[in-house]
C-alpha positions in Angstrom: 0.1 0.1 0.0 2.7 2.5 1.1 4.7 2.5 -2.3 1.6 2.8 -4.3 0.3 5.8 -2.3 3.7 7.5 -2.4 3.8 7.2 -6.2 0.2 8.6 -6.4 0.8 11.5 -4.4 4.4 12.3 -5.2 4.2 11.5 -8.9 0.9 11.0 -10.5 -1.1 13.6 -8.9 1.4 16.3 -9.5 1.8 15.3 -13.1 -1.9 15.2 -13.5 -2.5 18.7 -12.0 0.5 20.1 -13.7 -0.7 18.7 -17.2 -4.6 19.3 -17.1 -5.3 21.0 -13.7 -7.4 20.5 -11.0 -8.2 21.6 -7.4 -6.3 20.3 -4.8 -8.7 21.1 -2.3 -11.5 18.9 -3.9 -9.5 15.7 -4.8 -11.4 12.6 -4.1 -10.1 9.0 -4.1 -12.5 6.2 -4.9 -11.9 2.6 -4.7 -13.8 -0.6 -5.1 -13.0 -3.9 -3.3 -9.3 -4.1 -2.8 -9.5 -0.4 -4.1 -12.0 0.5 -1.5 -9.5 -1.1 1.2 -6.7 1.2 -0.3 -9.0 4.3 0.1 -9.4 3.6 3.8 -5.5 2.9 4.1 -4.7 6.2 2.7 -7.1 8.1 4.8 -5.7 6.7 8.1 -2.1 7.1 6.9 -2.1 10.8 6.9 -2.2 13.3 9.7 -5.0 15.7 9.9 -4.4 18.8 7.7 -2.1 16.7 5.5 -4.7 14.6 3.7 -3.9 14.3 0.3 -7.8 13.9 -0.5 -10.6 15.8 0.9 -12.9 13.0 0.4 -12.6 9.0 0.4 -15.1 6.8 -1.3 -14.7 3.1 -0.1 -17.2 0.9 -2.1 -17.6 -2.6 -0.8 -13.9 -2.7 0.6 -12.3 -5.8 1.1 -11.9 -5.5 4.7 -12.4 -9.2 5.5 -9.5 -10.2 3.1 -7.0 -7.9 5.2 -7.5 -9.6 8.7 -6.6 -7.2 11.3 -4.8 -4.6 9.1 -7.7 -2.3 8.4 -8.6 -2.3 12.2 -5.0 -1.6 12.8 -5.0 1.6 10.3 -7.9 2.9 12.3 -6.4 2.4 15.8 -3.1 3.6 14.9 -4.7 7.0 13.6 -7.0 7.1 16.6 -4.1 6.9 19.1 -2.5 9.7 17.6 -5.3 11.9 16.3 -9.0 12.8 17.7 -9.9 14.8 14.3 -10.2 13.3 11.1 -10.9 16.2 8.9 -12.2 14.4 5.6 -15.5 13.4 4.0 -15.9 9.5 4.0 -18.5 7.7 2.0 -18.2 4.1 3.0 -20.6 1.8 1.0 -21.3 -1.7 0.8 -23.4 -4.4 -1.2 -26.1 -6.2 0.5 -25.0 -9.5 -1.5 -21.2 -8.7 -1.1 -19.0 -7.6 1.8 -22.0 -6.1 3.9 -21.3 -7.5 7.6 -17.7 -6.7 7.6 -18.0 -3.2 6.1 -20.9 -2.3 8.6 -18.9 -3.3 11.3 -15.8 -1.4 10.3 -18.4 1.7 9.7 -19.5 1.2 13.2 -16.1 1.1 14.5 -15.2 4.4 12.9 -18.5 6.0 14.1 -18.2 4.8 17.8 -14.7 6.5 17.6 -16.4 10.0 17.3 -13.8 11.7 15.0 -14.0 15.4 15.2 -14.5 17.0 11.9 -15.4 13.7 9.9 -18.3 14.0 7.6 -19.2 10.4 7.2 -21.8 8.4 5.8 -22.0 4.5 5.9 -24.5 3.1 3.1 -25.8 -0.2 2.1 -26.7 -0.7 -1.5 -29.0 -3.5 -2.7 -26.9 -5.8 -5.2 -23.7 -7.6 -5.6 -20.3 -6.8 -4.9 -19.6 -5.4 -8.6 -23.4 -4.4 -9.3 -23.4 -1.4 -6.9 -20.4 0.4 -8.3 -22.2 2.7 -10.8 -24.8 4.0 -7.8 -21.9 4.0 -5.1 -19.7 6.1 -7.5 -22.5 8.4 -8.4 -23.8 9.1 -4.8 -20.2 9.0 -3.5 -19.1 11.7 -5.8 -22.1 13.8 -5.2 -21.1 13.4 -1.4 -17.5 14.1 -1.8 -18.6 17.4 -3.4 -20.5 18.3 -0.5 -24.1 17.2 -1.6 -25.3 16.5 1.7 -25.2 13.0 3.7 
């Protein structure tokens, strides 16, 4: 995770923004399945005020495939920070990774992070089938369109 995230923030994002532009304050990271887990990793790996992205969209993340690692990311972050100034849209499929994602969402909610704008949402459907709706609603949420 770390090497890819370093490449993303140190090489790919600067290249894209230098080449075609963009608003750094409105960056959003979307990931589905293992990509959803990567979005959670990225969010918990940076300190408040130093987040590369303003919004993180984790769709049916493969939390259960990674053992305790996702919980460790969150616990390590919480042990150092009480605030999480980002928007997080965590979605999961009723016929996918529902139970593990719901439990992970509950752990984040119970932590009570200051400045976190957070929504956890179940979508009816299969693991791959929820992507269009999760992406559409997640991007609306990332851009500030309500919970």
